[in-house]
N, C-alpha and C positions, 0 to 999 in steps of 0.2 A: 684683504690684507695689503698694506702699503708696500710697494716694491722699494727696496733700497739698492744703492749702487756701491759696490766695492771697487775702489780705484786701484790702479797699478801699484805695485810695491814701491815705496819711496826709497831714497838712497840709504836712509838709516834703518831700513828694514821694518818700518812701522806702516801700518795700513792707514790711509787717509779716511776720515769720515766722509759721509755723503755730502759733497760740497753744496748741493742744492738746499741744504738745511741752514746754510750760513745766514746770519741775520743782517750783516752789512758787508760791503765788498773789500775793505782794506785789509782786515785780518786774513781773509781768504787769499787776496793777492800776495801778501807777504809770504804766506805758506807755500803758494805755488811757485813764487820766485825762488824761495829757498830750495825747493826740490829741483827746479830747473837749473839752478846754479850747481847742484850736485850731479846732475845727469846730462846736461847739454854739453856736447864736445866743443862748442865754440860760441862765444858771445851770447850767453843766456839773456843778457840785457838788451839785445838787438830788437828794435821794433820798427815796423813800417809806419812812416808818418805821412799823412795825406793833408795837403793844403790846396787852395784853389787860387788861380791867377785872376787878373782883372776881368777876363772874359767868362769866369766861372768854370774854366777847364781845370780839372784836378791834376795835381802832381803828387807822386808818392815816391819815397826813397827810404832807405834804412838809416836810422840813427841809433845812438846808444842811450839808454836810460841812465841818468846820473843821480836820480833821487826820486823817491815815491813815498808820500805820506798822505794824510787826510786832506792836505791842501792841493795835491795833484801830482802829475808826472813831469819830471824836469829833464830837459836835454839842453845842450849847448851848441852854438853855431855862430857863423859870421852873420852879422845883421844885414850885410849887403848881399848875401847869397840869394838865390831864387826863393828859398823858403822864408828867409828873413823879410824880403820885400813883400812876399805874399801875405805873411802874417801881419806886417805893418798895415796893409790895406784891408785885410779881412782877418781879424784875430780869432779865428776858429780853426780847429784841427781835429783829425781823427787818428787813432793809432791802433796797431795790431801787434800782439806778441804771438808767435807760433813756436811751440816747443815740440819738435818732432819726436824727441826721445820719450816724452810723456804723453804724446797725442792730445795735447791741450792747446787751447787758444784763448786769448783775452783780447777783447775789443773795448775801446773807450772813445768818447768824443766829447768836446766841450769848448769853452772859451779859453783863449790863450792870453797870458800876461807875462811881462818880462820879470825876471828875478831881480832882486836888489843888486846894486853895485857891489855891496859887501859880500853877498852870496857868490856873485860871479867872480870877484877877486879871489875869494877863498878857494873855489874850485880850480880856477886857472893856476893858482900857485901850487896845487897838488899834482898837476900834470907833469909828465917827464919833460925835461928841459928841451929836448928836440921837438916835442909836440908844441911847446910854447913858441919856439922859433918858427915852426911851420905855420902857426896862426898869423904871424906877422908876414911871412913870405907869400901866403896863398891869397890871391884875389878870387875867392871862391865863386864859382859859377860863371866867371867871365872868361872870354877866349884866351887860350894859352898858345903862343906861337910854337913852342917846342919844350921838350923836357929839360933841355939845357937852360932855357930861360928861367924855369922854375928853380933848378939847382943853383943858378947864379943868384937868384933872389934869396934863397936859403943861406948861401955863403955870405951875402952882404949883411943880412940880419944877424947871423951867427957872429960875425966880426963886430957888429954894432953892440951886441950884448955879450961880448966875450967875458966881461967881468961883471960881477954883481947879479942881481935878480933880473929876470925877464918880466917886464910889466905886462899887464893885460892890454891888448889893443882896444881902442875906444869902440871899435865896431864889432867886437867879439863879446857875446853875452849869452845868457841862458833864458829859456822860456819854460813856463809852467802851464801845462794843460790841466785846467780845472774841470774835471769831468761832470757832465750832466747825466751820463749813463756809462755803466761798465758791465760788459757781458762776458760770462765765463762759459766755455764750451769744452766738452770732453768727448773724445771719440769712443764709440761703441760699435760692436759688430753689426753688419748689415745696414749701416748708416742710421741706426737707431740711437743717435747721439743724445747726450744730456746737455741742456742749455739753461742758463738762468741769467736774467738781466736785472741789474739794480738801477733804479732811476732816482735822481736827486729830487727830493721834495722838501718843502719847508719843514725844518726840524729834523730831517734825517733822510732815510732812503726807503723807497718802496721796492718790492721784489716781485718778479713774475717768472714762473717757469715757462719755457717756450718749446713748441714743437721743433724737432730738428730740421 
């Protein structure tokens, strides 16, 4: 008899079906993200993003997911930051979501492309005004002599854009990770976890269940 998995009670009180039965990853990801949004106390869209430098040495940091669909996972940053420079040289990345409240994890990796200017403009315009000013003031990843110097730069750009809209800086844009694989993991007692990985194939996805 086939064993089935009953997952934790979701926020709306409904039981999730056995996630390893999913035929493709995106519907499953959207469902898990919806449950994480309801249950995670802070930043359910936070994901660890890994890139590599010119020497092949990896860097990882937390960023916020700003879009996810069949084309990939989208985040935004300064193109001149460490991650932006690394992606320019080697446009591949990996990401991890970990939702402690649900005892779940999602991993993905793939090729990275820049979003269109129109997409970046639209998202930038949706940000709070202070965040848009901050994008102009921050020379992300570069040495900062003092907090005062940063606050002075913020004041300068706030005055510069005191009236009207704050345009998107030319060095600020978005990136889309187009996954070649997406893995879903769910905690179970005694480290007998459930794992399933979807791998991109011509015409769709293949799926394999993995030992924990």
